[in-house]
C-alpha positions, 0 to 999 in steps of 0.5 A: 549345451551344458548339462546340469552335471556340467554346470555343477562341475563348473560352478564348483570350480568357481567356488574353489577359486572364490573360496566359498564352501557353499553357494545358494541360488534362489528363484528370485530376481533383482526387483523382488518381482512376483513374475520373473523374466527368464534372464534371471532364472538362475535356479532353473538354469543350475538345477533343471527344475522349472517350478516357480518356487525353489532355492538351490544349494550347492556345496563342494560335494552335494547339490540340494533343492528346496521347494514346497509341496506344490512342486514335489512331483514335478521336482522329483521328475525334473531332478532325475539324473542331476545329482540334486537331492529334493528337500521337501520344505513343507514337511515338518522335519525338513531343516531350513537352508541355514539350519542345514548348512550350519549342521553340515558345514563347520566353517567357511564362506557361503556365497550368494549373488547379492542382486537376488537377495533383498537387504532384509533377506541377506541380513537374516541369512547372514545372522542365521549362518553366523550362529553356525560359524559361517560367513556370508559372502557376496559374489555372482558366480553364475553370470560368468558361467551362463553366457551362451544361452542366457535370455536377454533382459526384456526390451519392451518400450516404456510408455506413458500411463496417462494422467486420466487413468493415473489420477495424479501427476508425476510432479505431485507424486514426487512432491509427496515422496520428497516430503516423506523423505524429509520426515525421515531426514533423508535426501535420496530414495532408492527404488527397485520394485517395478510396480513402484517405479511404474506408479511414481513416474506414470509409466508402464511396459510389457517386460513382465508377464501379467503385470504392465511393468518396465524393468528399471531402477529409480533414485529420487533426490530432493533436486532431481529424479533419475530412471535407470533403464536400457536405452533400447527401451526408450523410443522418441515418444518415451524420451520426450515424455520423461524429459517433459516430466523432468526425469533424468535417464541413465543406463540400467547398469549405471545405478551402481556407479551412481550410488557409489558417488552419491553425496546425499546426507541420508539414503532411504530404501525399502529393505524388503525390496531393494537388493543387497547389491544396491545397498553395498554400492552406496557411497560408504561415506553416507552414514545415515541409511534408513530402512523404511519397510514398507517404502513410502511409495508403496504406501502411497501407491496402495491408497487409490485416488478417486480417479483410480477407484472410478477406473476400477469400477469401470474395469469391474463392469467391463470384466463382468460383461466378459464373465457373464457371457462366459458363464452363459456359454458354459451353461448353455453351449460349452458341453455340446463339444469336448472341453478341458480346463485349458479350453475353458480358460482360453474361452474366458480370455477370448471374452475378456479380449472383447472388452474396452481397454483390455491388455492382458490377463492379470495372472494365469487363469486357474480352472480347477475341475473337481479334485483339481480345485482343491489344489491351491494355486493349481496350474493346468497344462495342456498335457495334464489338464482335466477333461470337463465331463459329467457332473461336477464343480469348477473353481475358476480363479481369473483376472484381467488387466485393463487400462482402467484397473486390475481385476481378480475374481473367483467363482465356484460353479456347478456343471451338470445336473443340479439334482446331483449336487452333494449336500456336503458340497452345498454346506462347504459352499455356504460356509465359505459364502458366509465368511465372504459376506461377513468380511465384506460387511465389516466396519472397523476403526481407523488403524485396524490391521488385516489380521484383526478382520481375518477371523470374520471370514474364518469364523463359520469354518472354524466352528466346524473344524475347517480352515484354509491355508492361504490368506483371505485378502491381498492388496491389488494394484491399479493397472499393475500387480495383482498382488500388492502390499503393504497391508493384507487380510490374513492370520499373520500379524502384518503391522501395516493398517488398512488405509483408505483407498486400499483395494483387497480381495475377499477370498475364503475357501474350503478344499477337500483333497480329491473331491472339490475346491470352493473359493469365492472372491470379490475385490473391495475398496476401503472407504469411510463409513457412508451412513452416520453411526447411531453412537460413536466414540469419535474414531473414523470408521471404515468399511468396504465397498464391493467392486466385483460384479458377477453372480454367485451360483445360488444352486450351491447355497444351502439356504437353511444355513443363511441368516435373513441378513445374509439372504438380504445381502446376497439379494442386494448384491445380485440386484446391483449385478443385474442393474449394472451388467444386464443392459450391456448384454445380448437379450438372451444372456440378459434374460439368463442373468435375471434368472441367475440373480433372482431373489432368494 
């Protein structure tokens, strides 16, 4: 087995042969995936760093690793003895990778594996390096070195996602995509993102953690549609399905030769998701190359149809039963035996597994006890998780994948003696809840962007000098990725408007380091305003329908901070929860839920 030092020596020898003075290895894959298969963990292989976010930079005499503040302690431990220098990218004085390279290297070529960079990221890096006299060079130096112990590309079998769940045939989707291609005067579309391929061809798989995707590429042309996929991922049923929907099958790696001989008049691609290697493979005689970011497929996928929305409602109800059973157990039985953050996460998953059409969690459950809840995207491990002891507050962020839809919910609950709840905690919880309600109640004209609504969730915290560092709302897929574009709700200026059928999270929060984290999250779908507005200037108006069904811990509410309108909203929401969920629960749990949903 090669050590990190051995790997650095071998890589530098390859760099010298290739004539590059630096090599950048990001923690990405060729499909812009949120959850990456181990086969593509090149950054981890070269550095030994196991964090989910990081980029390694190797020069002929230095090795550096950039990562954010979530991973500083982990990186310090895992990089010991490796000769890597930790670059703390969250620190204000930490230079970016291009800035560091331009300051420390005066000329020469910088190498990257073009499969690991989107077209947009590659061009941005190229531009930044040119300012310092450096040239960006496409070359894969890792594959020839990482041979003996490299994990294979996952080989789960593709399966059909039935139209009764998808709500639209592949033929209909292809027609809409081809119309979008015509609008952009192109006759070929390259798709690399796995979510988009799954949506377009109504297929799913088990290649990716928490997301029912299958690893493949796709090319859609006016007269044909092709799926590039490893042959061992297709059993007889999969081949018959793809043949039935008219999709041609080619080998996964064959896409490069296919693009090189493509005879289209114009090629459409999403520069944020199609990797540079695919772009470089396109037939050089094709002059018209249109960078559509986001791709038309992503926009269509985000606008859930009525079948998908109905499925989301079903998934939310199934999830609600699991959640309310869990919270009942947590309050009445859990503390009779020792519990940790991990045992709580495992117990919640056991309740979800009882639900119809459950396949997996939609992400790794985040159970943050007291101060751990203040660590955004905290990851509990069996070795280092907290024991649940005494009085305290639990932030629980979790979700499920169901054939009907994808769920994502955060609840903050008190464990222990309610008389011991600090007044400051109640204030924080209520400020978060007020922002959560304000966003859920929003009405807005068609064309509104997420950043124009984000202030609704922040306003009560900002008035007190409090904020949070994550987005307020992300898009959610349908039995697909828990995080989906192109629109979102956050302070950043995303130019993509909120569209009908978009499903978003609504999750403001407050985080007190070492004390507690407060986050309240529901999912909601965008719809036209149902009730006629008394006066209007003629625009279409949209609003959100809250999909999630689960009670709030009202013991944590400071009632003096609520308006009458907010009080009524909570009461109406709890009545919805009780009406929908209680009939599906055992008698004891239903009685407990009635108490939890009692009117304020």
